Each structure stands twice: as C-alpha cells, then as structure tokens.
NUFI-393986 format. One record per residue: residue number from 1; residue in one letter; x negated, y, z of N, C-alpha, C in turn. Coordinates in nm, 3 decimals. Layout:
BEGIN
> NUM; A; X; Y; Z; X; Y; Z; X; Y; Z
...
***
This chain:
BEGIN
> 1; M; -2.644; -4.175; 1.474; -2.538; -4.200; 1.446; -2.479; -4.193; 1.335
> 2; D; -2.484; -4.247; 1.222; -2.425; -4.205; 1.089; -2.293; -4.263; 1.090
> 3; I; -2.174; -4.172; 1.050; -2.065; -4.172; 1.034; -2.051; -4.200; 0.850
> 4; D; -2.000; -4.329; 0.797; -1.954; -4.361; 0.688; -1.906; -4.263; 0.583
> 5; E; -1.925; -4.197; 0.521; -1.871; -4.061; 0.434; -1.724; -4.089; 0.418
> 6; K; -1.652; -4.232; 0.397; -1.522; -4.234; 0.353; -1.434; -4.249; 0.486
> 7; W; -1.494; -4.209; 0.605; -1.408; -4.197; 0.756; -1.392; -4.081; 0.766
> 8; I; -1.483; -3.988; 0.693; -1.461; -3.844; 0.737; -1.318; -3.788; 0.750
> 9; P; -1.250; -3.782; 0.604; -1.117; -3.731; 0.637; -1.065; -3.795; 0.726
> 10; T; -1.047; -3.911; 0.732; -0.956; -3.980; 0.868; -1.008; -3.928; 1.009
> 11; L; -1.145; -3.891; 1.038; -1.143; -3.808; 1.119; -1.112; -3.703; 1.148
> 12; A; -1.141; -3.609; 1.073; -1.060; -3.491; 1.051; -0.931; -3.495; 1.078
> 13; C; -0.823; -3.593; 1.006; -0.686; -3.613; 1.066; -0.669; -3.633; 1.221
> 14; V; -0.750; -3.730; 1.264; -0.738; -3.762; 1.363; -0.754; -3.654; 1.489
> 15; I; -0.857; -3.580; 1.454; -0.893; -3.489; 1.539; -0.768; -3.366; 1.529
> 16; N; -0.718; -3.318; 1.431; -0.645; -3.229; 1.413; -0.516; -3.265; 1.464
> 17; D; -0.497; -3.414; 1.502; -0.336; -3.460; 1.546; -0.365; -3.465; 1.665
> 18; S; -0.480; -3.461; 1.713; -0.526; -3.473; 1.877; -0.471; -3.359; 1.931
> 19; I; -0.528; -3.258; 1.859; -0.528; -3.152; 1.890; -0.396; -3.074; 1.894
> 20; K; -0.282; -3.113; 1.820; -0.170; -3.071; 1.830; -0.089; -3.152; 1.937
> 21; Y; -0.149; -3.272; 1.958; -0.080; -3.370; 2.032; -0.122; -3.309; 2.199
> 22; N; -0.222; -3.296; 2.204; -0.262; -3.223; 2.339; -0.193; -3.114; 2.373
> 23; D; -0.201; -3.000; 2.270; -0.147; -2.872; 2.287; 0.005; -2.865; 2.341
> 24; S; 0.060; -2.968; 2.288; 0.221; -2.981; 2.308; 0.221; -3.033; 2.441
> 25; L; 0.160; -3.122; 2.471; 0.150; -3.188; 2.619; 0.113; -3.128; 2.719
> 26; R; 0.018; -3.017; 2.685; -0.037; -2.914; 2.789; 0.093; -2.808; 2.801
> 27; N; 0.142; -2.787; 2.715; 0.273; -2.683; 2.732; 0.394; -2.724; 2.793
> 28; S; 0.414; -2.911; 2.808; 0.509; -2.964; 2.830; 0.542; -2.932; 3.029
> 29; Q; 0.657; -2.972; 3.051; 0.661; -3.008; 3.178; 0.635; -3.105; 3.259
> 30; T; 0.594; -3.226; 3.168; 0.541; -3.314; 3.249; 0.392; -3.300; 3.283
> 31; V; 0.316; -3.239; 3.261; 0.155; -3.247; 3.288; 0.153; -3.166; 3.425
> 32; K; 0.092; -3.225; 3.501; 0.080; -3.188; 3.662; -0.077; -3.122; 3.630
> 33; D; -0.169; -3.160; 3.593; -0.303; -3.051; 3.590; -0.334; -3.037; 3.452
> 34; V; -0.286; -2.911; 3.371; -0.318; -2.872; 3.276; -0.482; -2.845; 3.251
> 35; E; -0.582; -2.801; 3.363; -0.697; -2.808; 3.342; -0.760; -2.956; 3.282
> 36; D; -0.709; -3.049; 3.319; -0.760; -3.168; 3.267; -0.761; -3.186; 3.115
> 37; I; -0.612; -3.131; 3.063; -0.600; -3.137; 2.938; -0.657; -3.051; 2.877
> 38; E; -0.681; -2.910; 2.913; -0.756; -2.820; 2.873; -0.905; -2.870; 2.832
> 39; E; -0.949; -2.917; 2.938; -1.107; -2.967; 2.953; -1.098; -3.069; 2.834
> 40; W; -1.016; -3.151; 2.810; -0.993; -3.255; 2.695; -1.037; -3.238; 2.572
> 41; M; -0.921; -3.112; 2.587; -0.913; -3.031; 2.432; -1.046; -2.966; 2.375
> 42; M; -1.153; -2.908; 2.505; -1.256; -2.818; 2.438; -1.376; -2.907; 2.393
> 43; S; -1.353; -3.056; 2.467; -1.436; -3.185; 2.399; -1.395; -3.205; 2.254
> 44; I; -1.265; -3.205; 2.243; -1.199; -3.246; 2.074; -1.259; -3.119; 1.994
> 45; Y; -1.234; -2.996; 2.061; -1.279; -2.894; 1.974; -1.427; -2.906; 1.958
> 46; Q; -1.496; -2.947; 2.023; -1.671; -2.940; 2.013; -1.696; -3.034; 1.918
> 47; F; -1.594; -3.152; 1.915; -1.647; -3.274; 1.839; -1.600; -3.247; 1.680
> 48; K; -1.515; -3.144; 1.667; -1.462; -3.083; 1.536; -1.571; -2.996; 1.484
> 49; G; -1.633; -2.896; 1.558; -1.736; -2.829; 1.536; -1.856; -2.905; 1.476
> 50; Y; -1.880; -3.020; 1.560; -1.986; -3.115; 1.515; -1.954; -3.172; 1.388
> 51; L; -1.846; -3.198; 1.354; -1.826; -3.252; 1.248; -1.837; -3.172; 1.122
> 52; S; -1.806; -3.081; 1.157; -1.793; -2.934; 1.066; -1.940; -2.883; 1.026
> 53; E; -2.052; -2.904; 1.105; -2.154; -2.884; 1.090; -2.242; -2.991; 1.021
> 54; K; -2.191; -3.113; 1.028; -2.259; -3.211; 0.973; -2.220; -3.243; 0.826
> 55; L; -2.084; -3.154; 0.806; -2.029; -3.138; 0.662; -2.111; -3.043; 0.613
> 56; M; -2.146; -2.961; 0.648; -2.195; -2.816; 0.601; -2.359; -2.872; 0.528
> 57; S; -2.399; -2.977; 0.578; -2.527; -3.012; 0.517; -2.529; -3.087; 0.390
> 58; N; -2.397; -3.121; 0.376; -2.375; -3.205; 0.245; -2.253; -3.113; 0.138
> 59; P; -2.280; -3.039; 0.078; -2.180; -2.909; 0.041; -2.072; -3.001; -0.046
> 60; E; -2.122; -3.119; -0.121; -2.022; -3.206; -0.203; -1.888; -3.275; -0.135
> 61; L; -1.995; -3.340; -0.013; -1.874; -3.397; 0.111; -1.803; -3.290; 0.174
> 62; N; -1.852; -3.161; 0.184; -1.786; -3.088; 0.259; -1.641; -2.989; 0.153
> 63; E; -1.696; -2.972; 0.034; -1.564; -2.930; -0.038; -1.473; -3.042; -0.038
> 64; K; -1.493; -3.155; -0.063; -1.358; -3.259; -0.047; -1.307; -3.264; 0.086
> 65; C; -1.361; -3.235; 0.226; -1.311; -3.243; 0.352; -1.240; -3.132; 0.414
> 66; K; -1.285; -3.006; 0.344; -1.286; -2.901; 0.422; -1.122; -2.847; 0.442
> 67; K; -1.060; -2.892; 0.351; -0.889; -2.881; 0.374; -0.830; -2.967; 0.484
> 68; Y; -0.916; -3.097; 0.533; -0.865; -3.131; 0.624; -0.932; -3.077; 0.780
> 69; L; -1.031; -3.039; 0.787; -1.083; -2.990; 0.886; -1.017; -2.814; 0.915
> 70; E; -0.944; -2.772; 0.812; -0.872; -2.629; 0.826; -0.752; -2.642; 0.878
> 71; E; -0.706; -2.759; 0.901; -0.564; -2.769; 0.935; -0.513; -2.712; 1.061
> 72; C; -0.626; -2.691; 1.163; -0.571; -2.660; 1.317; -0.689; -2.545; 1.311
***
C-alpha cells in the first residue's frame, strides 16, 4: 500500500494524539483491563516505527516530517 506523501504529517499527528490519549486512558480509573490498552498502544508504536522506516527511505520527505514523528 502506498500512502500519499501529503498525508504523512497528518498520520504522524494522529499517531501522536492516539498515544497521548491512550496513555491517559491507561492511567485513568475508568479502564478495567489495562492490558488491552497497553496492547493497543504497542500496535500504535509499531505503526509509528513503520512510518518512520518508510520516511527514512525518502530523505527529503523525512526532513519535512521528522518534527511530527518526534513529538511523542
């Protein structure tokens, strides 16, 4: 699957927001099964790593987007 380059900054921001949200949810008193949240967060971090690897293959795009991936 190819991702249009113009969507990569948006994806990076969505990933970072998801990490922040799920981390706060994991630490809240409302969650009954913290392991489910942690498992989901691992998937999010894996996707972030995948996106980072793909960006490294395009140095110009990586330079434009690295600030979005470094937020979390």
